[in-house]
C-alpha positions in Angstrom: -19.9 47.6 30.1 -16.1 47.0 28.8 -17.4 49.0 25.5 -17.5 51.4 28.0 -14.9 51.2 29.8 -13.2 51.2 27.0 -14.2 54.6 26.0 -12.0 56.7 28.6 -9.0 54.8 27.9 -9.3 55.4 24.3 -9.1 58.8 25.1 -6.5 59.3 27.8 -4.4 57.4 25.2 -5.0 60.0 22.3 -4.6 62.7 24.7 -1.1 61.2 26.5 -0.6 61.2 22.5 -1.0 64.9 21.3 0.3 66.7 24.2 3.7 64.1 23.7 3.0 65.5 19.8 3.0 69.3 21.3 5.6 69.8 24.1 7.9 67.9 21.2 6.6 70.8 19.4 7.8 72.9 21.7 10.8 71.9 22.5 12.2 71.6 18.9 14.1 74.6 17.9 15.9 75.5 15.0 19.0 74.2 16.2 17.7 70.8 15.6 18.1 71.3 12.0 21.2 71.3 11.9 23.0 70.6 15.4 25.4 67.2 12.6 26.1 69.5 10.3 29.6 71.1 10.1 30.3 74.3 11.1 31.8 77.0 8.1 34.2 79.1 7.4 34.8 82.6 7.5 36.2 82.2 3.2 33.2 80.1 2.3 31.0 82.7 4.2 33.0 85.7 3.5 30.3 86.4 0.1 26.9 86.9 2.5 27.2 89.8 4.1 28.2 91.5 1.4 25.9 90.4 -1.3 22.8 91.0 0.7 23.9 94.9 1.0 23.9 94.7 -3.0 20.8 93.5 -2.5 19.1 96.4 -0.3 20.7 98.2 -2.7 18.3 97.5 -4.8 15.7 98.8 -2.1 17.5 102.2 -3.5 16.0 104.9 -6.0 19.8 107.0 -6.0 22.7 104.6 -5.0 24.4 107.9 -4.7 22.4 109.0 -1.2 20.9 105.7 -0.1 18.3 105.8 2.2 19.3 102.6 3.7 23.4 103.5 4.8 25.4 101.0 4.4 28.8 100.4 7.3 31.6 102.5 6.2 34.2 101.1 3.9 30.9 98.9 2.8 29.1 100.3 1.0 28.8 100.0 -3.8 31.0 102.4 -5.2 27.6 104.2 -7.7 30.6 103.7 -10.7 30.3 100.1 -11.2 26.4 99.6 -11.3 26.3 98.4 -15.1 22.3 98.9 -14.4 19.3 98.5 -12.2 15.6 97.3 -14.0 12.3 98.7 -12.3 8.8 97.2 -12.3 8.4 99.2 -15.2 11.6 97.1 -17.0 10.9 94.2 -16.4 6.4 94.6 -17.3 6.0 92.5 -14.1 7.1 90.3 -15.3 10.1 89.6 -12.4 11.1 91.4 -9.5 13.2 94.9 -9.6 16.8 94.1 -10.0 20.4 95.7 -10.5 23.8 94.4 -11.8 27.2 95.6 -10.7 31.0 95.1 -10.8 32.6 94.3 -7.8 36.4 94.5 -9.1 37.5 95.2 -4.9 36.5 90.8 -5.5 36.0 90.2 -9.0 32.8 89.3 -9.4 29.8 90.0 -11.9 26.9 90.4 -9.2 22.9 89.7 -10.6 21.3 90.8 -6.9 17.1 90.2 -6.8 14.6 91.9 -4.8 12.6 90.2 -2.5 8.8 90.2 -1.9 6.7 93.8 -2.7 3.8 93.3 -1.0 1.7 96.5 -2.5 2.9 94.9 -5.9 0.2 92.4 -7.3 2.8 91.5 -10.6 4.6 89.9 -7.4 1.7 87.5 -6.0 0.6 86.8 -9.6 4.4 84.9 -9.8 4.1 82.9 -6.4 0.8 82.1 -6.8 1.5 80.2 -10.6 3.2 77.3 -8.4 1.7 74.9 -10.4 4.9 72.2 -11.0 6.7 71.9 -14.2 9.6 69.8 -15.0 12.7 70.4 -15.2 16.4 68.7 -15.6 14.8 65.5 -15.1 12.7 67.6 -12.0 10.4 70.1 -10.3 10.6 73.2 -10.2 8.1 76.4 -9.2 6.3 77.7 -13.0 6.3 81.5 -11.4 9.5 81.2 -10.8 11.2 80.1 -14.1 9.3 82.2 -15.6 10.7 84.9 -13.8 14.3 83.4 -14.1 13.7 83.3 -18.7 12.8 87.3 -18.4 16.1 88.0 -16.7 17.8 85.8 -18.4 16.5 86.5 -21.7 16.7 90.4 -21.2 19.9 90.4 -19.6 21.9 87.4 -21.9 24.2 89.9 -24.1 25.9 91.4 -20.9 26.5 88.8 -19.0 28.0 87.4 -22.4 30.3 90.2 -23.3 30.8 91.0 -19.3 32.5 87.5 -18.8 34.4 87.1 -21.9 35.7 91.2 -20.6 36.3 89.2 -17.1 37.4 85.7 -17.9 38.9 85.7 -13.9 36.2 87.0 -12.6 32.6 84.7 -10.5 29.4 85.5 -12.0 27.9 85.7 -8.9 23.2 85.3 -8.7 21.8 86.0 -5.0 17.9 87.2 -4.5 16.3 87.9 -1.0 12.6 85.7 -0.7 10.6 86.0 -3.8 13.8 86.7 -5.3 16.3 83.4 -4.6 13.3 81.5 -6.0 14.6 83.4 -9.3 18.5 83.2 -9.0 18.1 79.8 -8.2 16.5 79.1 -11.4 18.7 81.8 -13.3 21.8 80.3 -12.0 20.4 76.4 -13.3 19.5 78.5 -17.3 24.0 79.8 -16.8 24.5 76.4 -16.3 22.7 74.7 -18.8 23.7 77.4 -21.3 27.1 77.9 -20.4 28.6 77.2 -23.1 26.6 80.0 -24.9 27.7 83.0 -22.5 31.4 82.5 -23.7 31.1 79.0 -23.0 31.9 80.0 -19.1 33.6 77.4 -17.3 30.7 75.1 -14.0 33.0 76.5 -11.6 32.4 80.6 -11.7 29.2 80.3 -11.8 26.9 80.5 -8.1 24.0 81.4 -5.8 23.8 82.6 -3.2 19.4 83.0 -2.5 19.1 84.5 0.7 16.1 83.4 3.0 15.3 81.0 0.1 12.1 79.8 -1.2 11.0 76.4 -2.0 11.9 76.3 -5.8 12.8 73.0 -6.5 12.1 69.2 -6.1 15.0 67.4 -4.1 17.3 65.9 -6.4 17.7 69.4 -8.3 18.1 70.6 -5.4 21.5 68.1 -4.3 22.3 68.4 -8.4 23.7 71.6 -8.3 24.6 72.5 -4.6 28.4 72.9 -6.1 26.6 76.3 -7.2 23.7 77.4 -5.3 23.6 78.0 -2.0 21.1 78.9 0.8 21.5 81.0 3.2 18.9 80.7 6.4 19.0 83.3 9.8 17.6 81.0 12.9 13.3 80.1 12.3 13.1 81.8 9.2 9.5 80.4 8.0 10.4 81.1 4.8 12.1 78.1 3.9 9.9 75.1 6.3 7.2 75.6 4.5 6.0 73.4 1.8 1.9 74.2 1.8 1.2 76.3 -1.2 2.3 79.7 -1.3 -1.7 80.6 -1.8 -2.6 79.8 1.8 0.1 81.1 3.3 -1.4 84.4 1.3 -4.8 84.2 2.2 -3.7 83.1 6.2 -1.5 86.5 6.0 -3.1 87.6 9.3 -3.2 84.6 10.2 0.1 83.0 9.4 0.7 81.2 13.3 -2.1 79.3 12.7 -1.4 78.6 9.2 2.0 77.3 11.0 0.5 75.5 13.6 -1.7 73.5 10.9 1.0 73.4 9.1 3.3 71.0 11.7 0.0 68.7 13.0 -0.2 67.8 8.8 4.1 67.1 8.2 4.1 65.4 11.4 1.4 62.6 10.2 3.7 62.1 6.8 6.1 59.8 7.0 9.5 61.3 5.8 10.3 58.2 3.4 7.3 59.6 2.1 8.1 63.3 1.4 11.4 62.1 0.6 8.9 59.7 -2.3 6.7 63.0 -3.8 9.2 64.0 -6.9 6.9 67.1 -7.1 7.6 67.9 -3.1 9.9 71.4 -3.3 13.0 72.5 -1.4 15.4 75.2 -0.4 18.1 74.3 -3.4 21.6 73.9 -3.0 23.9 73.6 -0.1 22.8 74.5 3.6 24.2 77.6 5.5 22.1 78.0 8.7 22.6 80.6 11.0 22.4 79.8 14.4 22.0 82.0 17.6 19.4 81.4 19.9 18.7 78.5 22.5 16.3 76.3 23.7 15.2 77.9 26.7 17.4 80.8 26.8 16.4 85.0 26.4 18.2 87.0 23.7 20.3 86.0 20.8 23.7 84.9 21.5 26.8 85.2 19.7 25.3 83.5 16.0 27.9 80.1 14.4 26.9 78.9 10.9 26.3 75.2 10.2 27.0 74.1 6.2 25.7 71.1 4.9 24.1 69.0 1.5 21.4 67.8 3.2 18.8 64.5 1.2 17.0 63.7 4.3 16.1 66.7 7.3 16.1 69.8 4.9 14.4 71.9 6.9 11.2 70.1 7.0 10.2 71.1 10.2 8.5 74.5 10.9 9.6 76.1 14.3 6.8 77.3 15.9 8.4 80.8 17.6 7.7 84.2 18.0 10.4 84.6 15.5 9.5 83.1 12.6 8.8 85.9 10.6 11.6 88.4 12.2 14.4 86.5 10.5 13.0 86.7 7.6 13.6 90.2 6.6 17.0 90.6 4.6 18.1 93.4 7.4 18.2 91.2 9.8 20.3 88.4 8.3 23.0 90.9 7.2 23.5 91.6 10.1 23.5 88.7 11.7 25.8 87.5 8.1 28.2 90.7 8.8 28.6 90.0 13.2 29.4 86.1 12.6 31.3 86.5 10.0 33.7 89.1 12.6 33.1 86.6 14.7 34.6 83.4 12.5 37.7 86.5 11.9 38.3 87.1 14.8 38.8 83.6 15.6 41.6 83.0 12.6 43.2 86.0 13.5 43.8 84.7 16.7 44.9 81.1 15.6 47.6 83.1 13.4 47.2 81.5 10.8 50.5 82.0 7.7 49.5 82.5 4.0 50.5 78.7 2.5 48.7 77.1 5.7 44.9 78.8 4.6 45.6 78.0 0.8 46.1 74.9 2.2 43.0 75.1 3.9 41.2 76.3 1.0 41.9 73.2 -0.9 40.7 71.7 1.6 37.6 72.9 2.1 37.1 72.9 -1.4 37.8 68.8 -1.4 36.2 68.6 1.8 32.8 70.0 -0.3 33.1 67.9 -2.9 33.1 64.9 -1.1 30.3 66.2 1.1 28.3 67.1 -2.6 29.5 63.0 -3.7 28.1 61.2 -0.7 24.7 63.9 -1.8 24.7 62.2 -4.9 24.8 59.1 -3.6 22.8 59.1 -0.9 19.9 60.7 -3.2 20.5 57.7 -4.9 20.8 55.3 -2.3 16.9 56.5 -0.8 15.3 56.0 -5.1 14.9 59.8 -4.4 12.9 60.1 -8.2 15.5 61.0 -10.8 18.3 61.4 -8.8 22.3 60.3 -10.5 25.4 59.7 -9.6 28.0 62.2 -10.0 30.3 62.3 -13.5 32.9 63.8 -15.0 29.9 66.0 -17.4 29.1 67.6 -14.6 25.9 66.6 -12.2 22.6 67.5 -15.2 22.3 64.3 -17.4 24.0 65.7 -20.0 25.9 61.8 -21.1 22.8 59.1 -20.1 25.7 56.3 -21.0 27.9 57.8 -18.8 25.4 58.8 -16.0 27.7 56.0 -13.7 24.0 54.6 -13.1 22.0 52.1 -15.8 18.6 53.1 -17.7 16.9 51.4 -15.0 18.6 53.1 -12.1 17.8 56.3 -14.0 14.0 55.4 -14.3 12.9 54.5 -11.5 10.0 56.2 -10.2 10.3 57.9 -13.2 7.0 59.4 -14.1 7.9 61.5 -17.0 6.7 61.9 -19.7 8.2 64.0 -23.2 5.2 65.3 -24.7 4.0 68.5 -24.7 7.6 70.2 -25.2 8.7 73.9 -24.5 12.0 74.1 -25.9 14.9 77.2 -25.9 13.4 78.0 -29.0 9.9 78.7 -27.9 11.4 80.5 -24.7 13.3 82.6 -26.9 9.8 83.8 -28.6 9.3 85.6 -26.1 12.2 88.5 -26.7 13.3 87.9 -30.3 16.6 90.1 -29.5 17.7 87.9 -26.9 20.3 84.7 -28.7 19.6 81.6 -26.6 21.3 79.0 -27.8 19.0 75.5 -26.8 21.7 72.9 -24.7 17.9 71.6 -22.7 14.2 71.3 -23.4 11.9 71.7 -21.5 9.0 69.0 -20.4 5.9 70.2 -19.3 
């Protein structure tokens, strides 16, 4: 009799627990991801709308007569275009991209387009998602192969431009699929920067727009000084840790997949996610454009929050009808431009003198450095596998004796083996004409 009475009680408790979970998930909004982050400034966010337009230019057949007309004064000068590669040029090994010499902003830009749903080669890159060991961490294998293809093909041009324009920055950018390729390409350039005219690490940067989760947490934090990710409100891709083939198998029932993913992630403790060295994350420093609020209709004036988070790095999927529309590059460009205009209006209203602007830029650089080092220390304190403290030699492991931690700490939680090495000499076989310098080895 007592057992029979206990069954309804268990069912009630179970139903209440499910109702509580559903209520919390429905109340969870994208603003929760970045509510404790700092506000971004116009100086650091300035390149984002411009880089979005460069990515959109990859889609154009004729830049002198573009189908998508950019705002007045913000178009691309076709005379400054270095080259433009199509699927035929890359043989499907990488998405189309262009290289642009922006003299107005002293910038050498390589922009990569997003997923083309009509091209099987793009799906092949995404579906090749086994984890590949890279610089004491893990990356997406297909995206790394595409990055290697671009690096080998354009190595000579990049080296020539870097040496010819020593005061220009070297910027890599991409959207969606292209964002993952751009982020991993940036890591390749950082590791081979001595071969590229000994370019200073501070001249290299990447802006991954609507980024795919392409690298392990230790790499996402350690390269946050050069890689930046831009996420618009509820975008599903930076929050989706599920295998990418499941997304495309369920392409016509994406809401069902996201709900299922929510239930699975709810049952996985945060500490377990952090300790998984093969779990992939969005790369680098994060910029979150927030423009909607819970229980409010319409879009609000967008604000941009930024941080280098370790835990809570877009781990929760947002159940929103805008989860897919916020992934569109056109929407991201428009909202990023609008947010930048609001930041500039605020600065103009304060009438900041040029001297104080310079001081603010220097202060911003110090704050970013402090946040970056704090994130590295946080990763080490959480025992993230292969996390290293900052050193004078950079954030990737170039010298174990100077890495700031003992050998025992460096190997804590490490399951990396050093067999089956694939060196840059083997990568070079993909393109015998590419002059690739072997700085680091990859380990599979």
